[in-house]
C-alpha positions, -999 to +999 in steps of 0.1 A: +354-118-431+363-136-398+335-122-379+313-136-399+327-170-405+326-170-366+287-157-363+276-182-396+292-208-372+278-199-340+241-198-354+252-233-372+259-251-337+222-231-323+201-241-350+220-281-349+218-277-307+179-264-315+173-292-338+184-322-316+167-308-287+134-311-307+141-345-317+151-355-282+114-345-274+097-358-299+113-392-294+105-385-256+066-382-264+066-412-291+078-433-264+058-424-238+030-433-265+041-464-269+043-469-234+010-455-231-006-479-264+013-510-251-004-506-219-040-503-238-035-534-260-025-556-233-051-550-212-079-547-243-060-584-248-065-595-209-103-586-211-104-603-243-090-634-234-114-637-205-145-635-220-130-656-249-126-684-221-162-677-198-174-681-239-159-719-239-166-730-207-203-721-212-198-735-246-183-768-229-207-771-198-236-761-208-265-783-194-301-772-206-323-759-175-357-770-173-390-751-161-385-767-124-361-791-110-369-823-095-358-811-058-382-787-061-408-805-071-399-832-044-399-807-016-432-793-021-446-833-024-432-836+008-449-800+025-480-817+008-476-847+026-467-829+060-499-804+058-517-835+052-500-852+077-507-827+103-548-822+098-549-862+097-529-857+134-559-826+146-587-844+134-577-876+154-564-858+181-596-829+185-612-850+207-582-847+234-588-807+235-608-811+257-583-827+278-560-799+278-587-777+288-576-783+323-545-770+319-547-733+308-569-709+312-594-680+296-567-653+308-539-670+287-564-670+256-569-633+258-531-628+256-528-650+227-561-635+207-537-601+207-524-624+172-558-625+161-574-590+170-562-567+140-586-589+120-611-597+142-631-582+174-646-604+200-665-582+220-702-582+220-715-554+191-683-547+184-684-557+146-669-570+115-635-561+104-608-576+079-625-610+094-659-616+108-669-603+139-659-636+168-685-631+193-706-666+203-685-677+177-684-711+194-719-732+188-726-711+157-725-722+116-696-713+102-702-686+075-730-675+089-723-639+105-745-611+083-730-583+065-700-608+059-687-618+031-669-649+033-650-672+007-673-697-011-655-724+011-666-710+044-699-705+033-703-742+021-685-755+053-712-745+073-707-767+103-708-753+134-683-746+153-676-773+181-641-768+204-628-800+181-641-781+147-628-748+166-592-769+174-584-783+136-590-751+124-570-732+146-543-756+141-536-743+105-567-727+087-557-731+053-560-769+055-589-775+076-608-755+051-592-755+019-601-725+004-604-699+031-595-664+027-583-664+062-544-657+061-532-671+098-509-693+094-524-711+124-512-725+164-495-751+164-494-750+200-521-775+212-524-755+248-524-719+230-549-732+208-571-746+242-568-714+256-578-691+227-607-714+228-616-710+263-613-672+256-642-676+231-659-695+252-660-668+276-673-641+249-706-652+238-746-653+250-745-692+252-713-707+267-704-744+257-704-770+279-669-775+291-676-810+312 
């Protein structure tokens, strides 16, 4: 009988230890999961808190936006005034362009004209490109090159291209002839304009008198 009792005692101890081990593992997993869930919940609460603060801040400091700001309108008006002033200056100073001819030459104009060469040919028989041919442009009426489709504004302008007219147009084309489709921004330097005009006056059948 004693061996049987001892055997039963050993089995009981084994199962007790096994149960304790299983319980310990279960507790460990539970604690781990609890900690993980606690971290996840903390992160979620932090995100919700930040979003909530942003919403509350937006509600407190909300300002209704208008289509255009007063600053933008002011800038636009100022730009228009500047453009008009530049054109007015060109009109008043255009009579001086011939005085600038003495300080430059057609060779310099040929270099500056490279900015125009992508859209205009100036050689005799060169034909129209994106813009009309500029051979013999000086002295010719604006908007009269055959087989070229001008803007309505340029066709209606129809003034002869004098030195003064060309000088004003080269300064700021879209301001000199409003509605022209020419996209060139212009030449602000009066000496550059004078050089280009001299170059144009060399590429013509009938050069205009400089003196």
